[in-house]
PyMOL Python script that loads the backbone (N, CA, C, O; Angstrom):
from pymol import cmd

cmd.read_pdbstr("""\
ATOM      1  N   MET A   1      95.154  13.866 -14.251  1.00  0.00           N
ATOM      2  CA  MET A   1      95.084  14.210 -15.669  1.00  0.00           C
ATOM      3  C   MET A   1      95.698  14.219 -16.462  1.00  0.00           C
ATOM      4  O   MET A   1      96.790  14.783 -16.526  1.00  0.00           O
ATOM      5  N   LYS A   2      94.831  13.205 -17.806  1.00  0.00           N
ATOM      6  CA  LYS A   2      95.668  12.436 -18.790  1.00  0.00           C
ATOM      7  C   LYS A   2      95.310  14.322 -20.234  1.00  0.00           C
ATOM      8  O   LYS A   2      94.558  15.276 -20.436  1.00  0.00           O
ATOM      9  N   GLN A   3      96.694  13.541 -20.780  1.00  0.00           N
ATOM     10  CA  GLN A   3      97.597  14.582 -21.377  1.00  0.00           C
ATOM     11  C   GLN A   3      96.899  14.331 -22.475  1.00  0.00           C
ATOM     12  O   GLN A   3      96.447  13.188 -22.410  1.00  0.00           O
ATOM     13  N   MET A   4      96.518  15.035 -23.740  1.00  0.00           N
ATOM     14  CA  MET A   4      95.770  14.872 -24.836  1.00  0.00           C
ATOM     15  C   MET A   4      96.953  13.856 -25.914  1.00  0.00           C
ATOM     16  O   MET A   4      96.867  12.630 -25.834  1.00  0.00           O
ATOM     17  N   PHE A   5      97.679  14.297 -26.578  1.00  0.00           N
ATOM     18  CA  PHE A   5      98.380  13.858 -27.400  1.00  0.00           C
ATOM     19  C   PHE A   5     100.134  13.289 -26.214  1.00  0.00           C
ATOM     20  O   PHE A   5     100.758  13.979 -25.407  1.00  0.00           O
ATOM     21  N   THR A   6     100.381  11.758 -26.673  1.00  0.00           N
ATOM     22  CA  THR A   6     101.454  11.262 -25.868  1.00  0.00           C
ATOM     23  C   THR A   6     101.426  10.295 -26.646  1.00  0.00           C
ATOM     24  O   THR A   6     100.425   9.908 -27.250  1.00  0.00           O
ATOM     25  N   THR A   7     102.455   9.851 -26.697  1.00  0.00           N
ATOM     26  CA  THR A   7     103.721   8.472 -27.302  1.00  0.00           C
ATOM     27  C   THR A   7     103.089   8.026 -27.116  1.00  0.00           C
ATOM     28  O   THR A   7     102.434   8.098 -28.156  1.00  0.00           O
ATOM     29  N   ASP A   8     102.139   6.975 -25.964  1.00  0.00           N
ATOM     30  CA  ASP A   8     101.244   6.154 -26.240  1.00  0.00           C
ATOM     31  C   ASP A   8     100.067   5.533 -26.498  1.00  0.00           C
ATOM     32  O   ASP A   8      99.709   4.382 -26.745  1.00  0.00           O
ATOM     33  N   ASN A   9      99.414   6.898 -26.341  1.00  0.00           N
ATOM     34  CA  ASN A   9      97.939   7.089 -26.743  1.00  0.00           C
ATOM     35  C   ASN A   9      98.273   7.544 -28.190  1.00  0.00           C
ATOM     36  O   ASN A   9      99.320   8.061 -28.578  1.00  0.00           O
ATOM     37  N   THR A  10      96.802   7.143 -29.136  1.00  0.00           N
ATOM     38  CA  THR A  10      96.837   7.226 -30.703  1.00  0.00           C
ATOM     39  C   THR A  10      95.247   8.301 -30.240  1.00  0.00           C
ATOM     40  O   THR A  10      94.472   7.942 -29.354  1.00  0.00           O
ATOM     41  N   THR A  11      95.102   9.316 -30.882  1.00  0.00           N
ATOM     42  CA  THR A  11      94.106   9.654 -30.720  1.00  0.00           C
ATOM     43  C   THR A  11      93.000   9.485 -32.400  1.00  0.00           C
ATOM     44  O   THR A  11      93.614   9.412 -33.464  1.00  0.00           O
ATOM     45  N   THR A  12      91.770   9.452 -32.406  1.00  0.00           N
ATOM     46  CA  THR A  12      90.323   8.430 -32.944  1.00  0.00           C
ATOM     47  C   THR A  12      89.688   9.895 -33.306  1.00  0.00           C
ATOM     48  O   THR A  12      88.990  10.438 -32.449  1.00  0.00           O
ATOM     49  N   SER A  13      90.009  10.800 -35.053  1.00  0.00           N
ATOM     50  CA  SER A  13      88.434  11.633 -35.190  1.00  0.00           C
ATOM     51  C   SER A  13      87.208  10.346 -35.962  1.00  0.00           C
ATOM     52  O   SER A  13      87.110   9.356 -36.687  1.00  0.00           O
ATOM     53  N   LYS A  14      86.340  11.523 -34.952  1.00  0.00           N
ATOM     54  CA  LYS A  14      84.983  10.737 -36.157  1.00  0.00           C
ATOM     55  C   LYS A  14      84.210  11.823 -35.829  1.00  0.00           C
ATOM     56  O   LYS A  14      84.263  12.857 -35.163  1.00  0.00           O
ATOM     57  N   THR A  15      83.141  10.922 -36.868  1.00  0.00           N
ATOM     58  CA  THR A  15      82.180  12.213 -36.880  1.00  0.00           C
ATOM     59  C   THR A  15      80.832  12.029 -36.593  1.00  0.00           C
ATOM     60  O   THR A  15      80.234  11.185 -37.259  1.00  0.00           O
ATOM     61  N   VAL A  16      80.177  12.707 -35.655  1.00  0.00           N
ATOM     62  CA  VAL A  16      78.953  12.929 -34.692  1.00  0.00           C
ATOM     63  C   VAL A  16      77.815  13.571 -36.559  1.00  0.00           C
ATOM     64  O   VAL A  16      78.024  14.586 -37.223  1.00  0.00           O
ATOM     65  N   LYS A  17      76.580  12.303 -36.838  1.00  0.00           N
ATOM     66  CA  LYS A  17      75.542  13.282 -37.198  1.00  0.00           C
ATOM     67  C   LYS A  17      73.843  12.347 -36.366  1.00  0.00           C
ATOM     68  O   LYS A  17      73.503  11.194 -36.101  1.00  0.00           O
ATOM     69  N   ILE A  18      73.160  13.974 -36.238  1.00  0.00           N
ATOM     70  CA  ILE A  18      72.270  13.586 -35.428  1.00  0.00           C
ATOM     71  C   ILE A  18      71.214  14.189 -36.861  1.00  0.00           C
ATOM     72  O   ILE A  18      71.194  15.265 -37.458  1.00  0.00           O
ATOM     73  N   PHE A  19      70.304  12.733 -37.037  1.00  0.00           N
ATOM     74  CA  PHE A  19      68.416  13.588 -37.683  1.00  0.00           C
ATOM     75  C   PHE A  19      67.457  13.342 -36.752  1.00  0.00           C
ATOM     76  O   PHE A  19      67.230  12.641 -35.767  1.00  0.00           O
ATOM     77  N   ALA A  20      66.918  14.297 -37.529  1.00  0.00           N
ATOM     78  CA  ALA A  20      65.695  14.960 -36.205  1.00  0.00           C
ATOM     79  C   ALA A  20      64.270  15.236 -37.578  1.00  0.00           C
ATOM     80  O   ALA A  20      64.350  16.164 -38.383  1.00  0.00           O
ATOM     81  N   PRO A  21      63.022  14.179 -37.566  1.00  0.00           N
ATOM     82  CA  PRO A  21      62.155  15.352 -38.288  1.00  0.00           C
ATOM     83  C   PRO A  21      61.142  16.629 -37.645  1.00  0.00           C
ATOM     84  O   PRO A  21      60.094  17.178 -37.982  1.00  0.00           O
ATOM     85  N   PHE A  22      62.343  16.757 -36.277  1.00  0.00           N
ATOM     86  CA  PHE A  22      61.751  18.060 -35.947  1.00  0.00           C
ATOM     87  C   PHE A  22      63.341  19.106 -35.473  1.00  0.00           C
ATOM     88  O   PHE A  22      64.463  18.599 -35.493  1.00  0.00           O
ATOM     89  N   ARG A  23      63.059  20.707 -35.049  1.00  0.00           N
ATOM     90  CA  ARG A  23      64.548  21.005 -34.509  1.00  0.00           C
ATOM     91  C   ARG A  23      65.145  20.318 -33.303  1.00  0.00           C
ATOM     92  O   ARG A  23      64.437  19.641 -32.556  1.00  0.00           O
ATOM     93  N   LEU A  24      65.564  20.371 -33.239  1.00  0.00           N
ATOM     94  CA  LEU A  24      66.175  20.207 -32.055  1.00  0.00           C
ATOM     95  C   LEU A  24      66.853  21.389 -31.470  1.00  0.00           C
ATOM     96  O   LEU A  24      67.523  22.085 -32.234  1.00  0.00           O
ATOM     97  N   ASN A  25      66.749  21.783 -29.922  1.00  0.00           N
ATOM     98  CA  ASN A  25      67.993  22.664 -28.731  1.00  0.00           C
ATOM     99  C   ASN A  25      68.291  21.720 -28.501  1.00  0.00           C
ATOM    100  O   ASN A  25      67.899  20.557 -28.413  1.00  0.00           O
ATOM    101  N   THR A  26      69.975  22.990 -28.276  1.00  0.00           N
ATOM    102  CA  THR A  26      70.927  22.688 -28.243  1.00  0.00           C
ATOM    103  C   THR A  26      71.343  21.978 -26.959  1.00  0.00           C
ATOM    104  O   THR A  26      72.519  21.948 -26.596  1.00  0.00           O
ATOM    105  N   ALA A  27      70.043  21.232 -26.075  1.00  0.00           N
ATOM    106  CA  ALA A  27      70.020  20.784 -24.699  1.00  0.00           C
ATOM    107  C   ALA A  27      70.035  19.229 -25.161  1.00  0.00           C
ATOM    108  O   ALA A  27      70.318  18.154 -24.631  1.00  0.00           O
ATOM    109  N   GLN A  28      69.399  19.859 -26.944  1.00  0.00           N
ATOM    110  CA  GLN A  28      69.151  17.284 -27.095  1.00  0.00           C
ATOM    111  C   GLN A  28      70.135  17.913 -27.821  1.00  0.00           C
ATOM    112  O   GLN A  28      69.462  18.814 -28.321  1.00  0.00           O
ATOM    113  N   ARG A  29      71.409  18.099 -28.290  1.00  0.00           N
ATOM    114  CA  ARG A  29      72.455  17.967 -29.452  1.00  0.00           C
ATOM    115  C   ARG A  29      73.727  17.503 -28.617  1.00  0.00           C
ATOM    116  O   ARG A  29      74.774  17.487 -29.265  1.00  0.00           O
ATOM    117  N   LYS A  30      73.776  17.265 -27.776  1.00  0.00           N
ATOM    118  CA  LYS A  30      75.292  17.365 -26.536  1.00  0.00           C
ATOM    119  C   LYS A  30      75.570  16.083 -26.907  1.00  0.00           C
ATOM    120  O   LYS A  30      74.729  15.200 -26.743  1.00  0.00           O
ATOM    121  N   VAL A  31      77.783  15.632 -27.896  1.00  0.00           N
ATOM    122  CA  VAL A  31      77.978  15.026 -27.579  1.00  0.00           C
ATOM    123  C   VAL A  31      78.573  15.197 -26.599  1.00  0.00           C
ATOM    124  O   VAL A  31      78.997  16.223 -26.066  1.00  0.00           O
ATOM    125  N   LEU A  32      78.643  13.560 -26.182  1.00  0.00           N
ATOM    126  CA  LEU A  32      79.070  13.258 -24.645  1.00  0.00           C
ATOM    127  C   LEU A  32      80.199  12.236 -24.829  1.00  0.00           C
ATOM    128  O   LEU A  32      79.897  11.342 -25.619  1.00  0.00           O
ATOM    129  N   VAL A  33      81.795  12.120 -24.135  1.00  0.00           N
ATOM    130  CA  VAL A  33      82.404  10.923 -24.740  1.00  0.00           C
ATOM    131  C   VAL A  33      82.556  10.215 -23.010  1.00  0.00           C
ATOM    132  O   VAL A  33      82.646  11.047 -22.108  1.00  0.00           O
ATOM    133  N   ASP A  34      82.567   9.484 -22.822  1.00  0.00           N
ATOM    134  CA  ASP A  34      82.924   8.507 -21.858  1.00  0.00           C
ATOM    135  C   ASP A  34      82.550   9.112 -20.229  1.00  0.00           C
ATOM    136  O   ASP A  34      83.072   8.751 -19.174  1.00  0.00           O
ATOM    137  N   GLY A  35      81.224  10.385 -20.484  1.00  0.00           N
ATOM    138  CA  GLY A  35      79.859  10.727 -19.497  1.00  0.00           C
ATOM    139  C   GLY A  35      80.553  12.169 -19.451  1.00  0.00           C
ATOM    140  O   GLY A  35      80.177  12.787 -18.455  1.00  0.00           O
ATOM    141  N   GLN A  36      81.318  12.770 -20.123  1.00  0.00           N
ATOM    142  CA  GLN A  36      81.565  14.051 -20.124  1.00  0.00           C
ATOM    143  C   GLN A  36      81.552  14.865 -21.937  1.00  0.00           C
ATOM    144  O   GLN A  36      81.787  14.470 -23.079  1.00  0.00           O
ATOM    145  N   LEU A  37      80.967  16.669 -21.024  1.00  0.00           N
ATOM    146  CA  LEU A  37      80.231  16.725 -21.998  1.00  0.00           C
ATOM    147  C   LEU A  37      81.833  17.410 -23.346  1.00  0.00           C
ATOM    148  O   LEU A  37      82.769  18.204 -23.251  1.00  0.00           O
ATOM    149  N   LEU A  38      81.226  16.401 -24.520  1.00  0.00           N
ATOM    150  CA  LEU A  38      83.256  16.883 -25.458  1.00  0.00           C
ATOM    151  C   LEU A  38      82.364  17.946 -26.495  1.00  0.00           C
ATOM    152  O   LEU A  38      83.019  18.971 -26.682  1.00  0.00           O
ATOM    153  N   ASP A  39      81.262  17.956 -27.091  1.00  0.00           N
ATOM    154  CA  ASP A  39      80.860  18.891 -27.964  1.00  0.00           C
ATOM    155  C   ASP A  39      79.031  18.950 -27.862  1.00  0.00           C
ATOM    156  O   ASP A  39      78.269  18.290 -27.156  1.00  0.00           O
ATOM    157  N   ILE A  40      78.633  20.496 -29.324  1.00  0.00           N
ATOM    158  CA  ILE A  40      77.425  20.219 -29.530  1.00  0.00           C
ATOM    159  C   ILE A  40      77.075  19.834 -30.347  1.00  0.00           C
ATOM    160  O   ILE A  40      76.646  20.955 -30.619  1.00  0.00           O
ATOM    161  N   ALA A  41      76.826  19.361 -31.021  1.00  0.00           N
ATOM    162  CA  ALA A  41      75.835  19.066 -32.747  1.00  0.00           C
ATOM    163  C   ALA A  41      75.706  21.130 -33.464  1.00  0.00           C
ATOM    164  O   ALA A  41      74.836  21.981 -33.278  1.00  0.00           O
ATOM    165  N   SER A  42      76.327  21.148 -33.838  1.00  0.00           N
ATOM    166  CA  SER A  42      75.894  21.971 -34.812  1.00  0.00           C
ATOM    167  C   SER A  42      74.907  21.763 -35.991  1.00  0.00           C
ATOM    168  O   SER A  42      75.260  20.941 -36.837  1.00  0.00           O
ATOM    169  N   PRO A  43      73.251  22.642 -36.232  1.00  0.00           N
ATOM    170  CA  PRO A  43      73.611  22.510 -38.114  1.00  0.00           C
ATOM    171  C   PRO A  43      73.736  22.599 -39.243  1.00  0.00           C
ATOM    172  O   PRO A  43      74.328  23.472 -39.878  1.00  0.00           O
ATOM    173  N   SER A  44      72.898  21.223 -39.790  1.00  0.00           N
ATOM    174  CA  SER A  44      73.100  21.312 -41.176  1.00  0.00           C
ATOM    175  C   SER A  44      73.060  21.365 -42.608  1.00  0.00           C
ATOM    176  O   SER A  44      73.602  21.364 -43.712  1.00  0.00           O
ATOM    177  N   GLY A  45      71.911  21.419 -41.747  1.00  0.00           N
ATOM    178  CA  GLY A  45      70.928  22.286 -43.276  1.00  0.00           C
ATOM    179  C   GLY A  45      69.989  20.958 -42.741  1.00  0.00           C
ATOM    180  O   GLY A  45      70.019  20.452 -41.620  1.00  0.00           O
ATOM    181  N   ARG A  46      68.908  20.447 -44.239  1.00  0.00           N
ATOM    182  CA  ARG A  46      68.179  18.983 -43.980  1.00  0.00           C
ATOM    183  C   ARG A  46      68.763  18.493 -45.109  1.00  0.00           C
ATOM    184  O   ARG A  46      69.644  18.952 -45.836  1.00  0.00           O
ATOM    185  N   GLN A  47      67.813  16.979 -45.151  1.00  0.00           N
ATOM    186  CA  GLN A  47      68.580  16.193 -45.229  1.00  0.00           C
ATOM    187  C   GLN A  47      66.898  15.001 -45.653  1.00  0.00           C
ATOM    188  O   GLN A  47      66.457  14.263 -44.772  1.00  0.00           O
ATOM    189  N   GLN A  48      66.653  15.024 -46.173  1.00  0.00           N
ATOM    190  CA  GLN A  48      66.193  13.981 -47.633  1.00  0.00           C
ATOM    191  C   GLN A  48      64.495  13.875 -46.693  1.00  0.00           C
ATOM    192  O   GLN A  48      63.752  12.927 -46.945  1.00  0.00           O
ATOM    193  N   GLY A  49      64.085  14.939 -45.664  1.00  0.00           N
ATOM    194  CA  GLY A  49      63.479  16.125 -44.761  1.00  0.00           C
ATOM    195  C   GLY A  49      63.712  16.472 -43.354  1.00  0.00           C
ATOM    196  O   GLY A  49      63.347  17.486 -42.759  1.00  0.00           O
ATOM    197  N   ASP A  50      64.518  15.255 -42.828  1.00  0.00           N
ATOM    198  CA  ASP A  50      65.195  16.390 -41.432  1.00  0.00           C
ATOM    199  C   ASP A  50      66.075  16.894 -41.752  1.00  0.00           C
ATOM    200  O   ASP A  50      66.743  16.965 -42.784  1.00  0.00           O
ATOM    201  N   TYR A  51      66.108  17.649 -39.896  1.00  0.00           N
ATOM    202  CA  TYR A  51      67.270  18.361 -39.913  1.00  0.00           C
ATOM    203  C   TYR A  51      68.111  17.698 -40.018  1.00  0.00           C
ATOM    204  O   TYR A  51      67.740  16.551 -40.266  1.00  0.00           O
ATOM    205  N   LEU A  52      69.577  17.863 -39.933  1.00  0.00           N
ATOM    206  CA  LEU A  52      71.309  17.958 -39.321  1.00  0.00           C
ATOM    207  C   LEU A  52      71.633  18.089 -38.688  1.00  0.00           C
ATOM    208  O   LEU A  52      71.199  19.213 -38.435  1.00  0.00           O
ATOM    209  N   TYR A  53      72.072  17.905 -38.137  1.00  0.00           N
ATOM    210  CA  TYR A  53      72.905  18.524 -37.306  1.00  0.00           C
ATOM    211  C   TYR A  53      74.671  17.807 -36.974  1.00  0.00           C
ATOM    212  O   TYR A  53      74.634  16.765 -36.319  1.00  0.00           O
ATOM    213  N   SER A  54      75.711  18.164 -37.266  1.00  0.00           N
ATOM    214  CA  SER A  54      76.836  17.039 -36.749  1.00  0.00           C
ATOM    215  C   SER A  54      77.942  17.438 -36.314  1.00  0.00           C
ATOM    216  O   SER A  54      77.952  18.666 -36.236  1.00  0.00           O
ATOM    217  N   THR A  55      78.774  17.019 -36.031  1.00  0.00           N
ATOM    218  CA  THR A  55      79.576  17.371 -35.290  1.00  0.00           C
ATOM    219  C   THR A  55      81.617  16.660 -35.816  1.00  0.00           C
ATOM    220  O   THR A  55      81.851  15.766 -36.629  1.00  0.00           O
ATOM    221  N   THR A  56      82.237  17.134 -35.335  1.00  0.00           N
ATOM    222  CA  THR A  56      83.476  16.220 -34.791  1.00  0.00           C
ATOM    223  C   THR A  56      84.478  15.914 -34.724  1.00  0.00           C
ATOM    224  O   THR A  56      85.469  16.225 -35.385  1.00  0.00           O
ATOM    225  N   ILE A  57      84.234  14.788 -33.314  1.00  0.00           N
ATOM    226  CA  ILE A  57      85.247  15.169 -32.500  1.00  0.00           C
ATOM    227  C   ILE A  57      86.403  14.215 -32.539  1.00  0.00           C
ATOM    228  O   ILE A  57      86.408  13.504 -33.544  1.00  0.00           O
ATOM    229  N   THR A  58      87.418  14.017 -31.661  1.00  0.00           N
ATOM    230  CA  THR A  58      88.898  13.677 -31.397  1.00  0.00           C
ATOM    231  C   THR A  58      88.665  12.800 -29.929  1.00  0.00           C
ATOM    232  O   THR A  58      88.402  13.264 -28.820  1.00  0.00           O
ATOM    233  N   LEU A  59      88.855  11.373 -30.329  1.00  0.00           N
ATOM    234  CA  LEU A  59      88.641  10.423 -29.041  1.00  0.00           C
ATOM    235  C   LEU A  59      90.235  10.086 -28.930  1.00  0.00           C
ATOM    236  O   LEU A  59      91.027   9.569 -29.718  1.00  0.00           O
ATOM    237  N   LEU A  60      90.339  10.524 -27.812  1.00  0.00           N
ATOM    238  CA  LEU A  60      91.895   9.171 -26.899  1.00  0.00           C
ATOM    239  C   LEU A  60      91.808   8.024 -27.471  1.00  0.00           C
ATOM    240  O   LEU A  60      92.677   7.580 -28.222  1.00  0.00           O
ATOM    241  N   HIS A  61      90.540   7.319 -27.110  1.00  0.00           N
ATOM    242  CA  HIS A  61      90.870   6.119 -26.699  1.00  0.00           C
ATOM    243  C   HIS A  61      89.572   5.813 -28.217  1.00  0.00           C
ATOM    244  O   HIS A  61      88.484   6.385 -28.147  1.00  0.00           O
ATOM    245  N   GLU A  62      89.871   4.955 -29.368  1.00  0.00           N
ATOM    246  CA  GLU A  62      89.031   4.408 -30.185  1.00  0.00           C
ATOM    247  C   GLU A  62      87.554   3.460 -29.141  1.00  0.00           C
ATOM    248  O   GLU A  62      86.518   3.348 -29.796  1.00  0.00           O
ATOM    249  N   ASP A  63      87.525   3.097 -28.259  1.00  0.00           N
ATOM    250  CA  ASP A  63      87.128   2.352 -28.291  1.00  0.00           C
ATOM    251  C   ASP A  63      86.077   3.030 -27.034  1.00  0.00           C
ATOM    252  O   ASP A  63      85.389   2.403 -26.229  1.00  0.00           O
ATOM    253  N   ALA A  64      86.215   4.414 -27.174  1.00  0.00           N
ATOM    254  CA  ALA A  64      85.864   4.843 -25.647  1.00  0.00           C
ATOM    255  C   ALA A  64      83.853   5.631 -26.242  1.00  0.00           C
ATOM    256  O   ALA A  64      83.515   6.273 -27.236  1.00  0.00           O
ATOM    257  N   ALA A  65      83.370   5.323 -25.512  1.00  0.00           N
ATOM    258  CA  ALA A  65      82.397   5.456 -25.622  1.00  0.00           C
ATOM    259  C   ALA A  65      81.405   6.401 -26.343  1.00  0.00           C
ATOM    260  O   ALA A  65      80.852   5.844 -27.291  1.00  0.00           O
ATOM    261  N   VAL A  66      81.214   7.070 -26.237  1.00  0.00           N
ATOM    262  CA  VAL A  66      80.327   8.771 -27.515  1.00  0.00           C
ATOM    263  C   VAL A  66      78.480   8.196 -26.309  1.00  0.00           C
ATOM    264  O   VAL A  66      78.306   7.122 -25.734  1.00  0.00           O
ATOM    265  N   TYR A  67      77.895   8.929 -26.341  1.00  0.00           N
ATOM    266  CA  TYR A  67      76.257   9.335 -25.835  1.00  0.00           C
ATOM    267  C   TYR A  67      76.027  10.976 -27.282  1.00  0.00           C
ATOM    268  O   TYR A  67      76.871  11.729 -27.768  1.00  0.00           O
ATOM    269  N   THR A  68      74.120  10.853 -27.534  1.00  0.00           N
ATOM    270  CA  THR A  68      74.340  12.134 -27.276  1.00  0.00           C
ATOM    271  C   THR A  68      73.344  12.071 -26.378  1.00  0.00           C
ATOM    272  O   THR A  68      73.114  11.222 -25.518  1.00  0.00           O
ATOM    273  N   THR A  69      72.633  13.308 -26.741  1.00  0.00           N
ATOM    274  CA  THR A  69      71.829  13.704 -25.684  1.00  0.00           C
ATOM    275  C   THR A  69      69.695  13.761 -26.519  1.00  0.00           C
ATOM    276  O   THR A  69      68.556  13.843 -26.060  1.00  0.00           O
ATOM    277  N   ALA A  70      70.304  13.661 -27.769  1.00  0.00           N
ATOM    278  CA  ALA A  70      68.799  13.858 -28.651  1.00  0.00           C
ATOM    279  C   ALA A  70      67.953  12.912 -28.172  1.00  0.00           C
ATOM    280  O   ALA A  70      68.443  11.963 -27.560  1.00  0.00           O
ATOM    281  N   PRO A  71      66.462  13.000 -28.373  1.00  0.00           N
ATOM    282  CA  PRO A  71      65.692  12.166 -28.419  1.00  0.00           C
ATOM    283  C   PRO A  71      65.472  10.426 -28.979  1.00  0.00           C
ATOM    284  O   PRO A  71      66.264   9.789 -29.673  1.00  0.00           O
ATOM    285  N   CYS A  72      64.740  10.168 -28.670  1.00  0.00           N
ATOM    286  CA  CYS A  72      64.532   8.636 -28.624  1.00  0.00           C
ATOM    287  C   CYS A  72      64.626   8.578 -30.261  1.00  0.00           C
ATOM    288  O   CYS A  72      65.324   7.853 -30.970  1.00  0.00           O
ATOM    289  N   TRP A  73      63.611   9.669 -30.640  1.00  0.00           N
ATOM    290  CA  TRP A  73      63.143   9.411 -31.938  1.00  0.00           C
ATOM    291  C   TRP A  73      64.052  10.074 -33.195  1.00  0.00           C
ATOM    292  O   TRP A  73      63.646  10.417 -34.306  1.00  0.00           O
ATOM    293  N   ALA A  74      65.363  10.137 -32.669  1.00  0.00           N
ATOM    294  CA  ALA A  74      66.227  10.992 -33.781  1.00  0.00           C
ATOM    295  C   ALA A  74      66.705   9.713 -34.262  1.00  0.00           C
ATOM    296  O   ALA A  74      66.223   8.610 -34.005  1.00  0.00           O
ATOM    297  N   SER A  75      67.542   9.938 -34.870  1.00  0.00           N
ATOM    298  CA  SER A  75      68.799   8.876 -35.543  1.00  0.00           C
ATOM    299  C   SER A  75      70.104   9.786 -35.619  1.00  0.00           C
ATOM    300  O   SER A  75      70.380  10.513 -36.573  1.00  0.00           O
ATOM    301  N   VAL A  76      70.951   9.613 -34.330  1.00  0.00           N
ATOM    302  CA  VAL A  76      72.389   9.266 -34.754  1.00  0.00           C
ATOM    303  C   VAL A  76      73.306   8.153 -34.735  1.00  0.00           C
ATOM    304  O   VAL A  76      73.311   7.138 -34.038  1.00  0.00           O
ATOM    305  N   GLU A  77      74.469   8.754 -36.104  1.00  0.00           N
ATOM    306  CA  GLU A  77      75.204   7.818 -36.544  1.00  0.00           C
ATOM    307  C   GLU A  77      76.513   8.213 -36.415  1.00  0.00           C
ATOM    308  O   GLU A  77      76.696   9.426 -36.309  1.00  0.00           O
ATOM    309  N   VAL A  78      77.581   7.401 -36.396  1.00  0.00           N
ATOM    310  CA  VAL A  78      78.538   7.507 -36.258  1.00  0.00           C
ATOM    311  C   VAL A  78      79.843   6.786 -36.031  1.00  0.00           C
ATOM    312  O   VAL A  78      80.309   6.014 -35.193  1.00  0.00           O
ATOM    313  N   LYS A  79      80.221   7.366 -37.125  1.00  0.00           N
ATOM    314  CA  LYS A  79      81.561   7.205 -38.137  1.00  0.00           C
ATOM    315  C   LYS A  79      82.556   7.863 -38.398  1.00  0.00           C
ATOM    316  O   LYS A  79      83.375   7.446 -39.217  1.00  0.00           O
TER     317      LYS A  79
END
""", "prot")
cmd.dss("prot")
cmd.show_as("cartoon", "prot")
cmd.util.cbc("prot")
cmd.orient("prot")
């Protein structure tokens, strides 16, 4: 088991936004990092007619793989 904060690791904070024309259920808003569930995006209102869901995650490594369970017709942004 790795500790989250150690002297040889740098953490990075990323915001994950999911835009969808329809409401998403909880199973469609999961955010996974390197295959493990890290968070579930919360509803953040609407933007240009789409439903917006977002969450902020902390990555142990900047190059970690970030995935979502959003449907293929949804738009995902990681910044």
